[in-house]
C-alpha positions in Angstrom: 95.3 114.0 87.5 92.5 111.5 87.2 90.9 109.7 90.1 91.8 106.1 90.7 89.3 103.3 90.2 89.4 100.7 93.0 87.8 97.2 92.6 88.1 93.8 94.1 89.6 90.9 92.1 89.5 87.7 94.1 91.2 88.3 97.4 92.9 91.5 96.1 92.1 95.1 96.0 93.1 96.6 92.7 94.0 100.3 92.3 94.0 101.6 88.7 95.1 104.9 87.0 98.2 105.3 89.2 101.5 106.7 88.0 104.9 105.1 88.7 107.7 107.7 89.0 110.4 105.5 90.3 111.4 104.2 93.8 113.2 105.6 96.8 114.5 104.3 100.1 112.3 105.4 103.0 114.0 105.6 106.4 111.1 107.1 108.3 107.8 106.0 106.7 105.7 108.1 109.1 107.7 111.3 108.4 105.6 113.7 106.2 108.8 115.7 105.6 110.7 112.7 104.2 107.7 111.6 102.1 107.4 115.1 100.6 111.2 115.3 99.9 111.1 111.9 98.2 108.1 112.9 96.1 109.9 116.1 95.0 113.0 114.2 94.0 111.0 111.6 92.1 108.9 114.2 90.3 112.0 116.2 89.3 114.1 113.1 88.2 111.4 111.1 86.5 112.2 110.7 82.8 108.9 109.1 82.0 105.7 108.6 84.1 104.5 105.0 83.7 100.7 104.3 84.0 100.3 101.4 86.4 97.8 99.2 88.3 98.6 98.0 91.8 97.1 94.8 93.3 97.2 94.5 97.1 96.2 91.3 98.9 93.4 91.2 101.5 95.6 89.1 103.8 99.2 89.2 105.1 100.4 86.2 103.2 99.8 87.6 99.7 101.9 89.4 97.1 101.7 93.0 96.1 101.9 93.4 92.3 102.7 96.5 90.3 101.8 96.2 86.6 102.6 98.7 83.8 99.7 99.4 81.4 101.0 99.9 77.9 99.3 101.1 74.7 101.2 98.4 72.7 101.8 94.7 73.1 102.4 93.2 75.5 99.6 95.2 77.0 100.4 94.5 80.7 104.0 94.1 82.0 104.6 93.2 85.7 107.1 95.7 87.1 107.6 94.3 90.6 106.2 91.9 93.1 106.9 91.8 96.8 105.5 90.0 99.8 102.8 92.0 101.7 104.3 92.7 105.1 101.8 95.0 106.7 100.1 98.3 106.3 100.6 101.6 108.2 97.8 104.0 108.4 98.6 107.7 108.0 96.3 110.6 107.8 97.0 114.1 106.6 95.3 117.2 108.1 95.5 120.6 106.6 
């Protein structure tokens, strides 16, 4: 797994070299057990990992964008956008 490159673009922070495996409903976003279970399911069921870039706004009124990065044209395809509603900080200790 390569490390992500993070840069600023206007009022957004852009995360590159991410991989989209799919989506899952999260009932308890602070539950590490649920996060690990969802990641296991997504890893097992993923038919194709899609390289993506994610753009996150610097303020609460922006739009989060997930863009697929393809090797053919069109080069960039927007997968999903949704209003930025907040951020939860989580830490993991070993």
